[in-house]
PDB file of N, CA, C, O and CB in Angstrom:
ATOM      1  N   MET A   1      -5.704  -0.855 -19.016  1.00  0.00           N
ATOM      2  CA  MET A   1      -6.004  -0.356 -17.705  1.00  0.00           C
ATOM      3  C   MET A   1      -5.189  -0.898 -16.271  1.00  0.00           C
ATOM      4  O   MET A   1      -5.411  -0.415 -15.161  1.00  0.00           O
ATOM      5  CB  MET A   1      -7.446  -0.653 -17.594  1.00  0.00           C
ATOM      6  N   GLY A   2      -4.165  -2.044 -16.556  1.00  0.00           N
ATOM      7  CA  GLY A   2      -3.272  -2.217 -14.903  1.00  0.00           C
ATOM      8  C   GLY A   2      -4.024  -2.978 -14.119  1.00  0.00           C
ATOM      9  O   GLY A   2      -5.212  -3.277 -14.233  1.00  0.00           O
ATOM     10  N   ASN A   3      -3.340  -3.232 -13.413  1.00  0.00           N
ATOM     11  CA  ASN A   3      -3.801  -4.079 -12.112  1.00  0.00           C
ATOM     12  C   ASN A   3      -4.567  -3.392 -11.320  1.00  0.00           C
ATOM     13  O   ASN A   3      -4.233  -2.278 -10.915  1.00  0.00           O
ATOM     14  CB  ASN A   3      -2.737  -4.563 -11.239  1.00  0.00           C
ATOM     15  N   GLN A   4      -5.716  -3.980 -10.993  1.00  0.00           N
ATOM     16  CA  GLN A   4      -6.700  -3.011  -9.952  1.00  0.00           C
ATOM     17  C   GLN A   4      -6.190  -3.006  -8.983  1.00  0.00           C
ATOM     18  O   GLN A   4      -5.994  -1.956  -8.371  1.00  0.00           O
ATOM     19  CB  GLN A   4      -8.079  -3.329  -9.595  1.00  0.00           C
ATOM     20  N   LEU A   5      -5.744  -4.405  -8.455  1.00  0.00           N
ATOM     21  CA  LEU A   5      -5.013  -4.661  -6.652  1.00  0.00           C
ATOM     22  C   LEU A   5      -4.585  -3.573  -6.407  1.00  0.00           C
ATOM     23  O   LEU A   5      -5.069  -2.731  -5.651  1.00  0.00           O
ATOM     24  CB  LEU A   5      -3.651  -5.741  -6.287  1.00  0.00           C
ATOM     25  N   PHE A   6      -3.167  -3.486  -7.351  1.00  0.00           N
ATOM     26  CA  PHE A   6      -1.918  -2.752  -7.558  1.00  0.00           C
ATOM     27  C   PHE A   6      -2.237  -1.173  -7.408  1.00  0.00           C
ATOM     28  O   PHE A   6      -1.423  -0.405  -6.895  1.00  0.00           O
ATOM     29  CB  PHE A   6      -1.290  -3.118  -9.041  1.00  0.00           C
ATOM     30  N   GLN A   7      -3.292  -0.825  -7.823  1.00  0.00           N
ATOM     31  CA  GLN A   7      -3.651   0.801  -7.685  1.00  0.00           C
ATOM     32  C   GLN A   7      -4.169   1.142  -6.865  1.00  0.00           C
ATOM     33  O   GLN A   7      -4.181   2.326  -6.529  1.00  0.00           O
ATOM     34  CB  GLN A   7      -4.324   1.411  -8.469  1.00  0.00           C
ATOM     35  N   GLU A   8      -5.098  -0.279  -5.940  1.00  0.00           N
ATOM     36  CA  GLU A   8      -5.772   0.087  -4.853  1.00  0.00           C
ATOM     37  C   GLU A   8      -4.635   0.379  -3.796  1.00  0.00           C
ATOM     38  O   GLU A   8      -4.729   1.337  -3.029  1.00  0.00           O
ATOM     39  CB  GLU A   8      -6.810  -0.999  -4.450  1.00  0.00           C
ATOM     40  N   ALA A   9      -3.501  -0.531  -3.787  1.00  0.00           N
ATOM     41  CA  ALA A   9      -2.608  -0.287  -2.883  1.00  0.00           C
ATOM     42  C   ALA A   9      -1.836   0.882  -2.626  1.00  0.00           C
ATOM     43  O   ALA A   9      -1.505   1.462  -1.593  1.00  0.00           O
ATOM     44  CB  ALA A   9      -1.938  -1.054  -3.008  1.00  0.00           C
ATOM     45  N   ARG A  10      -1.626   1.086  -3.915  1.00  0.00           N
ATOM     46  CA  ARG A  10      -0.870   2.579  -4.170  1.00  0.00           C
ATOM     47  C   ARG A  10      -1.772   3.670  -3.491  1.00  0.00           C
ATOM     48  O   ARG A  10      -1.254   4.550  -2.804  1.00  0.00           O
ATOM     49  CB  ARG A  10      -0.706   3.002  -5.949  1.00  0.00           C
ATOM     50  N   ARG A  11      -3.224   3.597  -3.703  1.00  0.00           N
ATOM     51  CA  ARG A  11      -4.046   4.782  -3.206  1.00  0.00           C
ATOM     52  C   ARG A  11      -4.133   4.547  -1.612  1.00  0.00           C
ATOM     53  O   ARG A  11      -4.135   5.471  -0.799  1.00  0.00           O
ATOM     54  CB  ARG A  11      -5.635   4.844  -3.959  1.00  0.00           C
ATOM     55  N   PHE A  12      -4.179   3.668  -1.400  1.00  0.00           N
ATOM     56  CA  PHE A  12      -4.404   3.142   0.597  1.00  0.00           C
ATOM     57  C   PHE A  12      -2.833   3.716   1.312  1.00  0.00           C
ATOM     58  O   PHE A  12      -2.596   4.310   2.363  1.00  0.00           O
ATOM     59  CB  PHE A  12      -4.494   0.611   0.938  1.00  0.00           C
ATOM     60  N   VAL A  13      -1.996   3.252   0.260  1.00  0.00           N
ATOM     61  CA  VAL A  13      -0.117   3.575   1.310  1.00  0.00           C
ATOM     62  C   VAL A  13      -0.417   5.502   0.863  1.00  0.00           C
ATOM     63  O   VAL A  13      -0.142   6.368   1.693  1.00  0.00           O
ATOM     64  CB  VAL A  13       2.375   2.412  -0.018  1.00  0.00           C
ATOM     65  N   GLU A  14      -0.746   5.702   0.071  1.00  0.00           N
ATOM     66  CA  GLU A  14      -0.742   7.416  -0.471  1.00  0.00           C
ATOM     67  C   GLU A  14      -1.727   8.053   0.767  1.00  0.00           C
ATOM     68  O   GLU A  14      -1.339   9.003   1.448  1.00  0.00           O
ATOM     69  CB  GLU A  14      -1.644   7.737  -2.432  1.00  0.00           C
ATOM     70  N   MET A  15      -3.158   7.351   0.982  1.00  0.00           N
ATOM     71  CA  MET A  15      -3.946   7.915   1.622  1.00  0.00           C
ATOM     72  C   MET A  15      -3.376   7.773   3.569  1.00  0.00           C
ATOM     73  O   MET A  15      -3.785   8.544   4.436  1.00  0.00           O
ATOM     74  CB  MET A  15      -5.394   7.206   1.054  1.00  0.00           C
ATOM     75  N   ALA A  16      -2.350   6.561   3.832  1.00  0.00           N
ATOM     76  CA  ALA A  16      -1.971   6.441   5.083  1.00  0.00           C
ATOM     77  C   ALA A  16      -0.739   7.256   4.929  1.00  0.00           C
ATOM     78  O   ALA A  16      -0.073   7.350   5.959  1.00  0.00           O
ATOM     79  CB  ALA A  16      -1.838   5.002   5.611  1.00  0.00           C
ATOM     80  N   GLN A  17      -0.367   7.756   4.068  1.00  0.00           N
ATOM     81  CA  GLN A  17       1.044   8.867   4.288  1.00  0.00           C
ATOM     82  C   GLN A  17       0.322  10.192   4.349  1.00  0.00           C
ATOM     83  O   GLN A  17       1.120  11.118   4.489  1.00  0.00           O
ATOM     84  CB  GLN A  17       2.366   8.925   2.821  1.00  0.00           C
ATOM     85  N   SER A  18      -0.906  10.558   4.290  1.00  0.00           N
ATOM     86  CA  SER A  18      -1.242  11.809   4.724  1.00  0.00           C
ATOM     87  C   SER A  18      -2.228  11.857   5.786  1.00  0.00           C
ATOM     88  O   SER A  18      -2.639  12.934   6.217  1.00  0.00           O
ATOM     89  CB  SER A  18      -1.661  12.536   3.687  1.00  0.00           C
ATOM     90  N   ALA A  19      -2.737  10.425   6.347  1.00  0.00           N
ATOM     91  CA  ALA A  19      -3.513  10.454   7.279  1.00  0.00           C
ATOM     92  C   ALA A  19      -3.237  11.238   8.640  1.00  0.00           C
ATOM     93  O   ALA A  19      -2.103  11.446   9.071  1.00  0.00           O
ATOM     94  CB  ALA A  19      -3.701   9.282   7.431  1.00  0.00           C
ATOM     95  N   SER A  20      -4.273  11.597   9.189  1.00  0.00           N
ATOM     96  CA  SER A  20      -4.233  12.518  10.324  1.00  0.00           C
ATOM     97  C   SER A  20      -3.884  11.701  11.837  1.00  0.00           C
ATOM     98  O   SER A  20      -4.586  10.766  12.223  1.00  0.00           O
ATOM     99  CB  SER A  20      -5.750  13.287  10.356  1.00  0.00           C
ATOM    100  N   PRO A  21      -3.219  11.986  12.270  1.00  0.00           N
ATOM    101  CA  PRO A  21      -2.515  10.808  13.586  1.00  0.00           C
ATOM    102  C   PRO A  21      -3.718  10.182  14.435  1.00  0.00           C
ATOM    103  O   PRO A  21      -3.494   9.083  14.944  1.00  0.00           O
ATOM    104  CB  PRO A  21      -1.363  11.747  14.955  1.00  0.00           C
ATOM    105  N   ALA A  22      -4.883  10.728  14.626  1.00  0.00           N
ATOM    106  CA  ALA A  22      -6.260   9.615  14.879  1.00  0.00           C
ATOM    107  C   ALA A  22      -6.333   8.563  13.992  1.00  0.00           C
ATOM    108  O   ALA A  22      -6.421   7.444  14.499  1.00  0.00           O
ATOM    109  CB  ALA A  22      -7.732  10.273  14.705  1.00  0.00           C
ATOM    110  N   ASP A  23      -6.317   8.655  12.727  1.00  0.00           N
ATOM    111  CA  ASP A  23      -6.915   7.963  11.444  1.00  0.00           C
ATOM    112  C   ASP A  23      -5.278   7.161  10.931  1.00  0.00           C
ATOM    113  O   ASP A  23      -5.199   6.416   9.955  1.00  0.00           O
ATOM    114  CB  ASP A  23      -7.748   9.405  10.053  1.00  0.00           C
ATOM    115  N   LEU A  24      -4.325   7.454  11.655  1.00  0.00           N
ATOM    116  CA  LEU A  24      -2.983   6.374  11.383  1.00  0.00           C
ATOM    117  C   LEU A  24      -3.121   5.176  11.327  1.00  0.00           C
ATOM    118  O   LEU A  24      -3.031   4.552  10.270  1.00  0.00           O
ATOM    119  CB  LEU A  24      -1.991   6.343  12.283  1.00  0.00           C
ATOM    120  N   ASP A  25      -3.395   4.578  12.605  1.00  0.00           N
ATOM    121  CA  ASP A  25      -3.451   3.160  12.524  1.00  0.00           C
ATOM    122  C   ASP A  25      -4.368   2.376  11.856  1.00  0.00           C
ATOM    123  O   ASP A  25      -3.863   1.314  11.490  1.00  0.00           O
ATOM    124  CB  ASP A  25      -3.503   2.756  13.571  1.00  0.00           C
ATOM    125  N   SER A  26      -5.891   2.550  11.471  1.00  0.00           N
ATOM    126  CA  SER A  26      -6.735   2.556  10.519  1.00  0.00           C
ATOM    127  C   SER A  26      -6.312   2.357   9.130  1.00  0.00           C
ATOM    128  O   SER A  26      -6.459   1.343   8.447  1.00  0.00           O
ATOM    129  CB  SER A  26      -7.326   3.585  10.632  1.00  0.00           C
ATOM    130  N   ALA A  27      -5.750   3.507   8.803  1.00  0.00           N
ATOM    131  CA  ALA A  27      -4.966   4.273   7.522  1.00  0.00           C
ATOM    132  C   ALA A  27      -4.230   2.559   7.017  1.00  0.00           C
ATOM    133  O   ALA A  27      -4.521   1.685   6.200  1.00  0.00           O
ATOM    134  CB  ALA A  27      -3.412   5.955   8.179  1.00  0.00           C
ATOM    135  N   VAL A  28      -2.892   2.834   8.318  1.00  0.00           N
ATOM    136  CA  VAL A  28      -1.833   1.639   7.771  1.00  0.00           C
ATOM    137  C   VAL A  28      -2.627   0.213   7.692  1.00  0.00           C
ATOM    138  O   VAL A  28      -2.360  -0.552   6.765  1.00  0.00           O
ATOM    139  CB  VAL A  28      -0.403   1.429   8.936  1.00  0.00           C
ATOM    140  N   ALA A  29      -3.446  -0.080   8.513  1.00  0.00           N
ATOM    141  CA  ALA A  29      -3.903  -1.638   8.319  1.00  0.00           C
ATOM    142  C   ALA A  29      -4.715  -1.637   7.016  1.00  0.00           C
ATOM    143  O   ALA A  29      -4.511  -2.684   6.401  1.00  0.00           O
ATOM    144  CB  ALA A  29      -4.907  -2.268   9.650  1.00  0.00           C
ATOM    145  N   LYS A  30      -5.475  -0.900   6.459  1.00  0.00           N
ATOM    146  CA  LYS A  30      -5.653  -0.822   5.247  1.00  0.00           C
ATOM    147  C   LYS A  30      -4.729  -0.912   4.345  1.00  0.00           C
ATOM    148  O   LYS A  30      -4.580  -1.905   3.633  1.00  0.00           O
ATOM    149  CB  LYS A  30      -6.149   0.018   5.078  1.00  0.00           C
ATOM    150  N   ALA A  31      -4.027   0.123   4.299  1.00  0.00           N
ATOM    151  CA  ALA A  31      -2.713  -0.076   3.385  1.00  0.00           C
ATOM    152  C   ALA A  31      -2.078  -1.628   3.299  1.00  0.00           C
ATOM    153  O   ALA A  31      -1.819  -2.290   2.294  1.00  0.00           O
ATOM    154  CB  ALA A  31      -1.493   0.922   4.027  1.00  0.00           C
ATOM    155  N   LYS A  32      -1.948  -1.912   4.489  1.00  0.00           N
ATOM    156  CA  LYS A  32      -1.112  -3.388   4.635  1.00  0.00           C
ATOM    157  C   LYS A  32      -1.603  -4.429   3.885  1.00  0.00           C
ATOM    158  O   LYS A  32      -0.871  -5.114   3.171  1.00  0.00           O
ATOM    159  CB  LYS A  32      -1.105  -3.987   6.054  1.00  0.00           C
ATOM    160  N   ASN A  33      -3.151  -4.653   4.026  1.00  0.00           N
ATOM    161  CA  ASN A  33      -4.040  -5.294   3.693  1.00  0.00           C
ATOM    162  C   ASN A  33      -4.200  -5.319   2.037  1.00  0.00           C
ATOM    163  O   ASN A  33      -4.190  -6.298   1.291  1.00  0.00           O
ATOM    164  CB  ASN A  33      -5.072  -4.817   4.446  1.00  0.00           C
ATOM    165  N   ALA A  34      -4.342  -4.004   1.740  1.00  0.00           N
ATOM    166  CA  ALA A  34      -4.250  -3.636  -0.117  1.00  0.00           C
ATOM    167  C   ALA A  34      -3.054  -4.401  -0.608  1.00  0.00           C
ATOM    168  O   ALA A  34      -3.002  -5.108  -1.614  1.00  0.00           O
ATOM    169  CB  ALA A  34      -3.911  -1.745  -0.607  1.00  0.00           C
ATOM    170  N   LEU A  35      -2.220  -4.181   0.152  1.00  0.00           N
ATOM    171  CA  LEU A  35      -0.325  -4.416  -0.347  1.00  0.00           C
ATOM    172  C   LEU A  35      -0.732  -5.966  -0.294  1.00  0.00           C
ATOM    173  O   LEU A  35      -1.097  -6.389  -1.391  1.00  0.00           O
ATOM    174  CB  LEU A  35       1.430  -3.772   1.108  1.00  0.00           C
ATOM    175  N   SER A  36      -0.746  -6.731   0.558  1.00  0.00           N
ATOM    176  CA  SER A  36      -1.007  -8.123   0.686  1.00  0.00           C
ATOM    177  C   SER A  36      -1.660  -8.419  -0.408  1.00  0.00           C
ATOM    178  O   SER A  36      -0.985  -9.072  -1.204  1.00  0.00           O
ATOM    179  CB  SER A  36      -1.711  -8.538   1.833  1.00  0.00           C
ATOM    180  N   SER A  37      -2.938  -8.131  -0.802  1.00  0.00           N
ATOM    181  CA  SER A  37      -4.049  -8.417  -1.834  1.00  0.00           C
ATOM    182  C   SER A  37      -3.229  -8.527  -2.836  1.00  0.00           C
ATOM    183  O   SER A  37      -2.850  -9.648  -3.175  1.00  0.00           O
ATOM    184  CB  SER A  37      -5.225  -7.379  -2.087  1.00  0.00           C
ATOM    185  N   ALA A  38      -2.749  -7.251  -3.577  1.00  0.00           N
ATOM    186  CA  ALA A  38      -2.057  -6.725  -4.463  1.00  0.00           C
ATOM    187  C   ALA A  38      -0.990  -7.779  -4.870  1.00  0.00           C
ATOM    188  O   ALA A  38      -1.053  -8.261  -6.001  1.00  0.00           O
ATOM    189  CB  ALA A  38      -1.571  -5.470  -3.995  1.00  0.00           C
ATOM    190  N   TYR A  39      -0.227  -8.079  -4.194  1.00  0.00           N
ATOM    191  CA  TYR A  39       1.204  -8.684  -4.147  1.00  0.00           C
ATOM    192  C   TYR A  39       0.921 -10.004  -4.874  1.00  0.00           C
ATOM    193  O   TYR A  39       1.276 -10.303  -6.014  1.00  0.00           O
ATOM    194  CB  TYR A  39       1.876  -8.912  -2.529  1.00  0.00           C
ATOM    195  N   ALA A  40       0.218 -10.734  -4.003  1.00  0.00           N
ATOM    196  CA  ALA A  40      -0.350 -12.460  -5.109  1.00  0.00           C
ATOM    197  C   ALA A  40      -0.530 -12.319  -6.345  1.00  0.00           C
ATOM    198  O   ALA A  40      -0.243 -13.240  -7.111  1.00  0.00           O
ATOM    199  CB  ALA A  40      -1.908 -13.222  -4.842  1.00  0.00           C
ATOM    200  N   ASN A  41      -1.080 -11.046  -6.827  1.00  0.00           N
ATOM    201  CA  ASN A  41      -1.579 -10.794  -8.278  1.00  0.00           C
ATOM    202  C   ASN A  41      -1.048 -10.046  -9.193  1.00  0.00           C
ATOM    203  O   ASN A  41      -1.629  -9.598 -10.181  1.00  0.00           O
ATOM    204  CB  ASN A  41      -2.647 -10.341  -8.312  1.00  0.00           C
ATOM    205  N   SER A  42       0.200  -9.873  -8.854  1.00  0.00           N
ATOM    206  CA  SER A  42       1.021  -8.647  -9.584  1.00  0.00           C
ATOM    207  C   SER A  42       2.426  -9.482 -10.001  1.00  0.00           C
ATOM    208  O   SER A  42       2.910 -10.452  -9.418  1.00  0.00           O
ATOM    209  CB  SER A  42       1.380  -7.102  -8.370  1.00  0.00           C
ATOM    210  N   THR A  43       3.004  -8.670 -11.401  1.00  0.00           N
ATOM    211  CA  THR A  43       3.978  -9.650 -11.867  1.00  0.00           C
ATOM    212  C   THR A  43       5.267  -8.879 -10.897  1.00  0.00           C
ATOM    213  O   THR A  43       5.108  -8.115  -9.945  1.00  0.00           O
ATOM    214  CB  THR A  43       4.180  -9.722 -13.829  1.00  0.00           C
ATOM    215  N   VAL A  44       6.372  -9.297 -11.408  1.00  0.00           N
ATOM    216  CA  VAL A  44       7.768  -9.211 -10.691  1.00  0.00           C
ATOM    217  C   VAL A  44       8.005  -7.612 -10.598  1.00  0.00           C
ATOM    218  O   VAL A  44       8.522  -6.982  -9.675  1.00  0.00           O
ATOM    219  CB  VAL A  44       9.096 -10.051 -11.623  1.00  0.00           C
ATOM    220  N   ALA A  45       7.597  -7.247 -11.545  1.00  0.00           N
ATOM    221  CA  ALA A  45       8.051  -5.471 -11.771  1.00  0.00           C
ATOM    222  C   ALA A  45       6.889  -4.597 -10.730  1.00  0.00           C
ATOM    223  O   ALA A  45       7.081  -3.411 -10.464  1.00  0.00           O
ATOM    224  CB  ALA A  45       7.743  -4.812 -13.897  1.00  0.00           C
ATOM    225  N   GLU A  46       5.888  -5.232 -10.290  1.00  0.00           N
ATOM    226  CA  GLU A  46       5.063  -5.215  -9.784  1.00  0.00           C
ATOM    227  C   GLU A  46       5.128  -5.176  -7.956  1.00  0.00           C
ATOM    228  O   GLU A  46       4.780  -4.392  -7.073  1.00  0.00           O
ATOM    229  CB  GLU A  46       4.553  -6.125 -10.464  1.00  0.00           C
ATOM    230  N   GLN A  47       5.659  -6.253  -8.027  1.00  0.00           N
ATOM    231  CA  GLN A  47       6.118  -6.808  -6.846  1.00  0.00           C
ATOM    232  C   GLN A  47       7.293  -6.034  -6.150  1.00  0.00           C
ATOM    233  O   GLN A  47       7.513  -6.262  -4.961  1.00  0.00           O
ATOM    234  CB  GLN A  47       6.502  -8.164  -7.138  1.00  0.00           C
ATOM    235  N   ALA A  48       8.149  -5.020  -6.924  1.00  0.00           N
ATOM    236  CA  ALA A  48       9.335  -4.682  -6.619  1.00  0.00           C
ATOM    237  C   ALA A  48       8.990  -3.346  -6.368  1.00  0.00           C
ATOM    238  O   ALA A  48       9.778  -2.551  -5.856  1.00  0.00           O
ATOM    239  CB  ALA A  48      10.383  -4.979  -7.572  1.00  0.00           C
ATOM    240  N   GLN A  49       7.698  -3.030  -6.752  1.00  0.00           N
ATOM    241  CA  GLN A  49       7.279  -1.573  -6.171  1.00  0.00           C
ATOM    242  C   GLN A  49       6.443  -1.793  -5.156  1.00  0.00           C
ATOM    243  O   GLN A  49       6.226  -0.765  -4.515  1.00  0.00           O
ATOM    244  CB  GLN A  49       6.557  -0.591  -7.153  1.00  0.00           C
ATOM    245  N   LEU A  50       5.816  -2.872  -4.713  1.00  0.00           N
ATOM    246  CA  LEU A  50       4.826  -2.745  -4.114  1.00  0.00           C
ATOM    247  C   LEU A  50       5.434  -3.089  -2.620  1.00  0.00           C
ATOM    248  O   LEU A  50       4.793  -2.877  -1.591  1.00  0.00           O
ATOM    249  CB  LEU A  50       3.705  -3.560  -4.735  1.00  0.00           C
ATOM    250  N   GLN A  51       7.010  -3.756  -2.650  1.00  0.00           N
ATOM    251  CA  GLN A  51       7.746  -3.856  -1.856  1.00  0.00           C
ATOM    252  C   GLN A  51       8.556  -2.286  -1.367  1.00  0.00           C
ATOM    253  O   GLN A  51       9.033  -2.233  -0.234  1.00  0.00           O
ATOM    254  CB  GLN A  51       8.482  -4.927  -2.389  1.00  0.00           C
ATOM    255  N   GLN A  52       8.642  -1.268  -2.139  1.00  0.00           N
ATOM    256  CA  GLN A  52       9.108  -0.182  -2.124  1.00  0.00           C
ATOM    257  C   GLN A  52       8.257   0.329  -0.863  1.00  0.00           C
ATOM    258  O   GLN A  52       8.565   0.650   0.285  1.00  0.00           O
ATOM    259  CB  GLN A  52       9.040   0.509  -3.474  1.00  0.00           C
ATOM    260  N   MET A  53       6.752   0.249  -1.752  1.00  0.00           N
ATOM    261  CA  MET A  53       5.580   1.221  -0.913  1.00  0.00           C
ATOM    262  C   MET A  53       5.660   0.170   0.517  1.00  0.00           C
ATOM    263  O   MET A  53       5.157   0.775   1.463  1.00  0.00           O
ATOM    264  CB  MET A  53       3.547   1.325  -1.880  1.00  0.00           C
ATOM    265  N   GLN A  54       5.962  -0.683   0.764  1.00  0.00           N
ATOM    266  CA  GLN A  54       5.886  -1.300   2.077  1.00  0.00           C
ATOM    267  C   GLN A  54       6.571  -0.786   3.035  1.00  0.00           C
ATOM    268  O   GLN A  54       6.108  -0.598   4.160  1.00  0.00           O
ATOM    269  CB  GLN A  54       6.211  -2.496   2.081  1.00  0.00           C
ATOM    270  N   GLN A  55       8.071  -0.428   2.587  1.00  0.00           N
ATOM    271  CA  GLN A  55       9.052   0.184   2.972  1.00  0.00           C
ATOM    272  C   GLN A  55       8.602   1.528   3.297  1.00  0.00           C
ATOM    273  O   GLN A  55       9.028   1.896   4.392  1.00  0.00           O
ATOM    274  CB  GLN A  55      10.038   0.091   2.086  1.00  0.00           C
ATOM    275  N   GLU A  56       7.806   2.459   2.633  1.00  0.00           N
ATOM    276  CA  GLU A  56       7.476   3.988   2.918  1.00  0.00           C
ATOM    277  C   GLU A  56       6.570   3.587   3.878  1.00  0.00           C
ATOM    278  O   GLU A  56       6.967   3.930   4.991  1.00  0.00           O
ATOM    279  CB  GLU A  56       6.856   5.038   1.677  1.00  0.00           C
ATOM    280  N   LEU A  57       5.364   2.919   3.909  1.00  0.00           N
ATOM    281  CA  LEU A  57       4.360   2.397   4.873  1.00  0.00           C
ATOM    282  C   LEU A  57       5.233   2.137   6.582  1.00  0.00           C
ATOM    283  O   LEU A  57       4.915   2.606   7.675  1.00  0.00           O
ATOM    284  CB  LEU A  57       3.690   0.751   4.079  1.00  0.00           C
ATOM    285  N   ASP A  58       6.113   1.438   6.303  1.00  0.00           N
ATOM    286  CA  ASP A  58       6.814   1.282   7.163  1.00  0.00           C
ATOM    287  C   ASP A  58       7.766   2.418   8.245  1.00  0.00           C
ATOM    288  O   ASP A  58       8.037   2.469   9.445  1.00  0.00           O
ATOM    289  CB  ASP A  58       7.364   0.545   6.515  1.00  0.00           C
ATOM    290  N   GLN A  59       7.977   3.023   7.338  1.00  0.00           N
ATOM    291  CA  GLN A  59       8.668   4.615   7.774  1.00  0.00           C
ATOM    292  C   GLN A  59       7.492   5.616   8.789  1.00  0.00           C
ATOM    293  O   GLN A  59       7.728   6.409   9.701  1.00  0.00           O
ATOM    294  CB  GLN A  59       9.009   5.687   5.978  1.00  0.00           C
ATOM    295  N   ILE A  60       6.502   5.280   8.322  1.00  0.00           N
ATOM    296  CA  ILE A  60       5.442   6.438   8.687  1.00  0.00           C
ATOM    297  C   ILE A  60       5.060   6.256  10.249  1.00  0.00           C
ATOM    298  O   ILE A  60       4.633   7.149  10.981  1.00  0.00           O
ATOM    299  CB  ILE A  60       3.954   6.312   7.678  1.00  0.00           C
ATOM    300  N   ARG A  61       5.365   4.566  10.695  1.00  0.00           N
ATOM    301  CA  ARG A  61       4.700   4.276  11.504  1.00  0.00           C
ATOM    302  C   ARG A  61       6.019   4.358  12.894  1.00  0.00           C
ATOM    303  O   ARG A  61       5.709   4.094  14.056  1.00  0.00           O
ATOM    304  CB  ARG A  61       3.882   2.905  11.022  1.00  0.00           C
TER     305      ARG A  61
END
C-alpha cells in the first residue's frame, strides 16, 4: 500500500501544479502542509522525493 501521507503529498502537489490562478495560493498551502506531514513519517528515499516535490512546488509560485 505504501506511505499514505506520501501519496497524499504527491496528489496535493499535482493538484497545485494544475490549479487555476484563483486557486493557486490555497492549493500550494495545502500541498506544503501535506509535504510537511509526509516528511516526518517517510523513509530516506521518500524524503528525497518529497524534497524534489517541494522544489517543483516552489517553481510554480
